[in-house]
DRENNU-100088 format. One line per field, with one value per residue (C-alpha): residue number from 1; x, y, z. Coordinates in steps of 0.001 Angstrom, whole numbers, plus 500000, padded with zeros to 6 digits. Last residue first. Example, Ala and Ser with C-alpha at 12.3 -4.5 7.8 and 13.67 -1.06 7.14 Angstrom:
loza: (2:1)
xx: (513670:512300)
yy: (498940:495500)
zz: (507140:507800)
END
This chain:
loza: (539:538:537:536:535:534:533:532:531:530:529:528:527:526:525:524:523:522:521:520:519:518:517:516:515:514:513:512:511:510:509:508:507:506:505:504:503:502:501:500:499:498:497:496:495:494:493:492:491:490:489:488:487:486:485:484:483:482:481:480:479:478:477:476:475:474:473:472:471:470:469:468:467:466:465:464:463:462:461:460:459:458:457:456:455:454:453:452:451:450:449:448:447:446:445:444:443:442:441:440:439:438:437:436:435:434:433:432:431:430:429:428:427:426:425:424:423:422:421:420:419:418:417:416:415:414:413:412:411:410:409:408:407:406:405:404:403:402:401:400:399:398:397:396:395:394:393:392:391:390:389:388:387:386:385:384:383:382:381:380:379:378:377:376:375:374:373:372:371:370:369:368:367:366:365:364:363:362:361:360:359:358:357:356:355:354:353:352:351:350:349:348:347:346:345:344:343:342:341:340:339:338:337:336:335:334:333:332:331:330:329:328:327:326:325:324:323:322:321:320:319:318:317:316:315:314:313:312:311:310:309:308:307:306:305:304:303:302:301:300:299:298:297:296:295:294:293:292:291:290:289:288:287:286:285:284:283:282:281:280:279:278:277:276:275:274:273:272:271:270:269:268:267:266:265:264:263:262:261:260:259:258:257:256:255:254:253:252:251:250:249:248:247:246:245:244:243:242:241:240:239:238:237:236:235:234:233:232:231:230:229:228:227:226:225:224:223:222:221:220:219:218:217:216:215:214:213:212:211:210:209:208:207:206:205:204:203:202:201:200:199:198:197:196:195:194:193:192:191:190:189:188:187:186:185:184:183:182:181:180:179:178:177:176:175:174:173:172:171:170:169:168:167:166:165:164:163:162:161:160:159:158:157:156:155:154:153:152:151:150:149:148:147:146:145:144:143:142:141:140:139:138:137:136:135:134:133:132:131:130:129:128:127:126:125:124:123:122:121:120:119:118:117:116:115:114:113:112:111:110:109:108:107:106:105:104:103:102:101:100:99:98:97:96:95:94:93:92:91:90:89:88:87:86:85:84:83:82:81:80:79:78:77:76:75:74:73:72:71:70:69:68:67:66:65:64:63:62:61:60:59:58:57:56:55:54:53:52:51:50:49:48:47:46:45:44:43:42:41:40:39:38:37:36:35:34:33:32:31:30:29:28:27:26:25:24:23:22:21:20:19:18:17:16:15:14:13:12:11:10:9:8:7:6:5:4:3:2:1)
xx: (817278:820775:822805:826040:828227:830030:832172:833696:832936:834663:838105:838061:839037:835518:834233:837010:836294:832616:833624:835926:833105:830673:827498:824315:821799:818978:820451:818735:821061:821115:823121:823921:825290:827492:827785:827995:824379:823015:822344:822057:819785:819762:817562:818157:816241:816751:820442:821833:825276:827166:830525:831161:827682:828460:831600:829668:826907:829477:831077:827741:826512:829829:830103:828899:829405:827591:830384:829956:828232:827094:824553:824199:820954:819920:816317:813742:813151:811272:812598:811770:814563:815175:818853:820020:820838:819120:815422:812344:813001:809762:807892:804895:801144:801416:803732:804445:807112:810824:813534:817291:819716:823405:825196:828980:831841:831874:828249:824996:821797:818941:815959:812965:809555:806930:803142:800399:803095:803603:804518:804499:803127:801948:805401:806801:810279:811924:815450:817504:820937:823153:825470:825332:823565:821094:820265:819754:817551:815439:814913:814086:810297:809635:811905:815602:816886:820225:823474:824081:825225:822664:819989:821585:820419:817192:816327:817025:814684:811961:812257:811883:808914:807226:806910:804782:801687:799656:798714:802199:801945:799315:801973:805593:807680:811286:813606:816964:819539:822792:826154:826940:830598:831713:830531:827127:825693:824815:823443:821312:819487:818899:817520:815249:814057:813203:811281:809330:808326:807149:805437:803426:802132:801508:797872:796493:798729:797525:794065:795455:797584:801296:803362:806706:806530:809276:812330:810753:813487:811636:808393:805159:802244:799252:799681:800892:803455:804785:805006:806909:809457:809939:810539:813062:815066:814891:816222:818847:820156:820141:822181:824493:825071:825905:828388:828409:827649:830995:831599:831382:833562:836958:839977:843474:845660:849402:850236:847530:845840:842166:842533:843535:839996:840087:837367:835081:834211:830658:829923:830993:832558:833769:833198:835332:838581:841924:844483:848258:851331:850042:852096:854311:853472:851622:849565:848632:847708:845568:843709:843128:841616:839533:837968:836812:833450:832001:832495:830394:831359:834058:836812:840300:843232:846896:849383:853157:853205:851481:848152:847468:847669:845248:842506:842948:843233:840191:838963:835651:834783:831083:830862:829034:826679:825856:827221:827094:830154:832240:835630:838856:842241:845367:848584:846518:847916:847647:844300:842846:844097:842376:839148:839020:839650:837676:839742:838757:838760:835114:834019:836048:834077:830790:832336:833307:829752:828981:827633:830861:832284:836033:837814:841182:842100:845502:845795:845987:844319:841416:841094:840868:837994:836042:836712:835452:832215:831813:832366:829696:826994:828012:831407:832239:835786:837839:841579:843648:846951:849655:850666:849810:849191:852449:853913:854678:857748:856305:858949:861608:859609:859799:858654:857089:854989:852172:849995:852727:852984:849220:849120:851841:849798:846632:848431:850375:850817:849334:846788:845550:845312:843262:841089:840240:839510:837097:835516:834902:833136:830987:829970:829276:826911:825139:821845:821548:820230:817324:815004:811442:809349:805733:803297:800909:800898:802833:805219:805981:806657:809076:810752:811560:813217:816459:818587:817247:820550:820638:819695:816650:814606:810937:808094:804921:801199:800550:796882:796636:800251:800137:801313:804228:805298:805072:806982:809797:810796:813860:814625:818323:819283:817254:813507:810430:806982:803924:800133:800029:797495:798131:801848:801378:801179:803488:806052:805879:806348:809281:810909:810660:813928:812526:809027:808761:805144:804258:800844:801078:801864:803851:804852:806863:809044:809709:810639:813100:814729:815036:817620:816660:816629:814836:811120:809531:805798:803752:800007:798016:795559:792349:791623:794418:795884:795043:797546:800347:800270:803345:805113:804843:805623:809253:810130)
yy: (432888:432426:435334:435013:438071:439467:442569:445028:442757:441635:441565:437766:437304:437772:435087:432699:433285:432500:429330:428294:429003:426576:428373:427324:425573:426580:430048:433431:435963:439618:442068:445623:448446:451554:453516:452467:453581:455207:454207:450529:447566:443870:440965:437327:434105:430379:430163:426613:425919:423218:424893:425474:426978:429335:430509:430979:432937:435283:435867:436389:438920:440759:440911:444429:447212:448438:448399:445878:445044:441395:439750:435963:434606:431385:430872:433471:437207:437206:439762:443237:445759:449478:450411:453298:451157:447835:448215:446104:442901:440925:439148:437143:437691:438908:441649:442405:445075:445427:448037:447750:450522:450699:453128:453393:450882:451199:450107:451930:450083:451584:449210:450252:448593:449666:449557:449712:449985:452010:455247:455780:458553:457837:458166:456464:456514:454081:454565:451735:452537:449496:449654:445916:446384:448800:446437:443481:445559:446862:443352:441758:441621:441703:438741:437913:434546:435643:433804:436241:435671:433051:435766:439224:441137:439226:439402:443119:443697:441475:443205:446579:445166:444233:447942:448536:449883:450554:453545:453919:450393:451653:453546:453769:452241:453466:451473:453105:450794:452160:450722:447465:446669:446365:444590:444148:441612:438789:440963:442881:439742:438708:442179:442082:438599:439812:442765:440659:438055:440749:442421:439301:438945:442655:442940:439970:440670:444206:443215:440110:442343:441580:439535:437889:434108:431980:431828:433610:435050:438110:436202:437941:437720:435378:434023:430674:432550:434527:431466:429615:432402:432710:428963:429088:431807:430241:426907:428648:430613:427753:425633:428571:429165:425538:425554:423394:425840:425558:421976:420251:417268:419009:418720:420228:419676:419936:416421:414805:412006:412955:414820:411538:410122:406627:407201:408928:412525:412510:414421:414730:417888:418788:421132:422012:422378:423868:424026:424322:425756:425920:425498:422859:420153:417960:420895:422117:418580:418063:421306:420420:417089:418805:421334:423805:425596:422078:421981:424969:427556:426744:426676:427891:428092:428827:430873:430260:429020:432286:431903:432435:428838:427856:429926:428298:424750:425015:427275:428307:424618:425434:429240:429695:426733:428206:427601:430706:432688:432682:431317:432102:432792:433268:434890:436851:438997:436809:435240:438629:440155:437400:437846:441590:443848:445408:446691:445659:447470:446606:450215:450089:447084:448935:451995:449895:448714:444991:443127:442470:440624:440053:441030:442265:442339:443277:441469:443263:440377:442749:443394:439637:439548:442251:440624:437262:438938:440488:437160:435591:438111:438467:439699:436807:435668:436969:437389:437695:439524:439061:441859:439836:436241:434872:431822:428385:426253:422815:420289:421939:421364:417591:416081:412679:410416:409711:412280:414875:414073:414389:417701:419046:418084:419639:422891:423502:427195:429008:426275:426270:430050:430021:427127:428995:432134:430220:428527:431983:433151:430010:430270:433987:433478:430400:431996:434458:432299:430660:429243:429677:427846:428931:426369:427460:424036:425212:427062:423931:422041:424745:424672:420970:420912:418986:421619:424294:425507:428102:426373:425184:424715:425620:424306:426399:426162:422418:421555:419192:418139:415127:417199:418473:414973:413672:416707:415849:417251:415103:414823:414908:418547:420343:420003:421733:421102:423315:422967:419268:416414:415673:415109:411696:409305:411217:411359:407615:407010:409435:407716:409330:409676:411875:412551:415626:416767:420403:421924:425620:429105:428746:425280:426860:428761:425615:423725:426428:426443:422647:422876:421097:417391:416550:415885:418590:418477:421573:421679:424913:425801:427054:430307:429942:433060:433593:432105:434214:435535:436364:433207:432608:436221:435907:433459)
zz: (502364:500957:499610:497607:497152:494113:494266:491838:488919:485704:487290:487153:490816:492195:489846:490893:494582:493958:492105:494961:497484:495852:494686:496459:494174:491810:491440:491194:489609:490586:488509:489618:487522:487695:484466:480824:480382:483571:487200:486337:487065:486286:487400:486419:486962:487658:486735:486886:488345:486396:487192:483470:483284:486123:484344:481091:482817:484362:480952:479237:481777:481645:477863:477108:479674:482758:485336:488146:491409:491521:493838:493494:494931:496644:497768:498737:498673:495360:492901:491600:491139:491706:492100:494296:497370:496691:495919:495261:497205:497283:500072:498742:498267:494688:495901:499542:499560:500174:500438:500975:501897:502687:504994:505507:505801:509612:509450:508801:507981:505998:505982:503926:504249:501701:501916:499278:496630:493423:495186:498936:501141:504677:506185:509254:510791:513209:514536:516057:517524:518118:521148:521798:525144:523553:520693:523043:525367:522483:521140:524518:524598:520870:520253:519913:521061:522486:521673:518852:515280:514262:514265:514563:511492:510932:514623:514659:511751:513229:516602:514917:512994:516276:517186:514098:515844:512717:510542:509012:507629:505161:503203:504306:507078:507351:509632:510307:511907:513320:514442:512620:512011:508419:505294:503737:501317:503745:506540:504050:502946:506568:507288:504239:505244:508758:507375:504858:507451:509856:506907:506047:509634:510283:509160:511076:514074:514727:515928:517681:519909:520038:522478:521720:521593:520059:522272:525222:527415:528711:529145:528181:530661:530461:534004:532674:530588:533551:535816:533105:532705:536475:536768:533910:535598:539072:537788:535625:538607:541095:538686:538020:541730:542420:539563:536463:533661:531859:533022:529648:530629:531088:528806:528989:525920:525302:526527:524361:526279:526166:522862:521203:521590:523091:525685:523151:524143:525464:523358:519723:518289:521769:524687:527731:525800:526811:524006:523754:522068:518500:515301:516948:514396:516906:518215:514724:513630:516728:516054:512400:513433:516124:513764:516414:516431:516597:520381:521363:523992:526576:523968:524831:522370:523162:521142:521182:517566:516612:514862:511147:509862:512624:511004:507599:508972:511249:514011:512473:511996:512301:512369:509054:509509:512911:516405:518573:519566:522741:521680:523535:521944:524090:522827:520323:517521:514405:515289:516215:512962:510957:512919:512277:515242:518093:521024:524540:527884:528459:527891:524664:523434:523846:522167:519132:518514:518612:515602:513742:516773:517024:520205:521395:525079:526505:529815:533131:535010:535751:532000:531533:534001:532196:528811:530086:531220:527765:526047:528237:527288:523667:522562:520186:519417:522328:521683:524845:524480:527129:529500:532571:531504:532852:531095:532453:533059:533735:532734:534899:538073:537895:541188:540630:542860:540385:542117:541581:537872:537418:539294:537010:533963:535394:536312:533096:534090:531074:530408:533997:533847:530646:531813:535017:532992:530774:533775:535258:532102:531928:535589:535269:532345:533740:534796:531926:529079:530904:528254:527058:524457:523990:522646:519876:518256:515184:517447:519432:516199:515105:518509:518455:521875:522478:520726:523078:524517:527285:530518:532439:529262:529719:527582:527672:526967:527055:527501:524495:524873:522558:519583:521629:522648:519099:517751:520133:523507:524117:527831:528699:528127:530802:530944:532382:530913:531389:531193:532039:531730:528055:528907:530555:527597:525259:528057:528559:524818:524684:527647:531068:532953:535740:537050:539280:539579:540291:541020:540251:541557:544785:543589:540764:543231:545279:542111:541065:544498:544363:541585:538392:537525:534275:533559:535713:534877:535702:536403:536407:539167:537610:535745:533189:531637:527946:525566:524104:520570:518478:517489:513758:512958:514092:511354)
END
């Protein structure tokens, strides 16, 4: 949660020491040496790192060195771990947070490199360049085998309009391609300025001649391009993935290529890396593969080295870092009061994200009661983090929340009122999407975050675990019928909350479940006609 990471250490009064454990560009090392003593010690084992780390204030890694809980616990002086790149899979961030260690990364340095590699893959795919090069090197000359397709006038579908997706859109517009994009958390006018048209994912898959992926990897996006998605694409379409390997179900991709349901694929990332030598993607005639080269340019390596060095220098000087993964800055006086409300606000936003539909455009945060007397700026970051976490490549914190919202075209409005009934403080989140506004409210009750309102319905439930949210008509038999279906599926109900606007009118039913509901059962419940809509929420 955002509240775990709010206080930075005081600046050091003596020269800090920095350990560089993976190769980074010399420019980053030179910059660090202007502010600290720097040692470069590569290929350290975990045991070796545990032995030496107590003497350092900062650690710089790329993807090779594993920054484990043991290493972080041993870092008695350690204030910051810097990742010279975007991903932080090799750093145990939760453990760092527990030890008060800031984690920073460098998410902007490789943006252009990744976007340009995407376009290079697109053009190579369109004109069969690697295959033709292979034939030429083998002594052949077979022009008829390599009839390509022009990209001008073709439709490029971009899944994910984050930083890299936006740069790809700009370049595709320059190639005179028609650009469609899917990203529920980017405003339509932002896409329009890029020359792109926002569509649903299914429409993108149906329309696109080229499909490129630029979204984060989450449980929801893992296998995003699988059998269902590939059943929608045109047989002349081509797929490009320079983002995350597990976004694509490789078995389903190979089947689509072999059966003529997809014309080609260009892949820089894979489900398992390195790609095994005997993997069929390596030799498939319709596939172009590169060994994770998206960030492999001289400029990108310089960029990420400088970025991470600047972040570390800021933290060691007691300043906030723009790309801190886990450490926005807030005063200790405010922190004690805000901690539970930061958690509550983020949970409310995550709850909303899972029940709402449509494209996000406006967030109204209303803070009532005692909260109105405090600087609640961090709550805006908590709300945005809850709405965008796992859907954006950015790590959202107090420092960059406003920038992320502005770049995505999301308006955030904060209101305060001293008056509130029943609660000491109340947090209300009213979020407007293309489907209209929806409202959720929460309070701290009995020391824990509680949901107390959904739209016009007042409820009282703990914001935790798995919940089933049902909108239906208030009439006899619905509760029993839903319970029977869940019982047949061996799904246990932990608690139930109901609310209605008036007898026989509109109603809401919230069921707490011991386990997540399998998607087929959820589909079956929605198909019964008993409810208008049923959504599962996991917190």
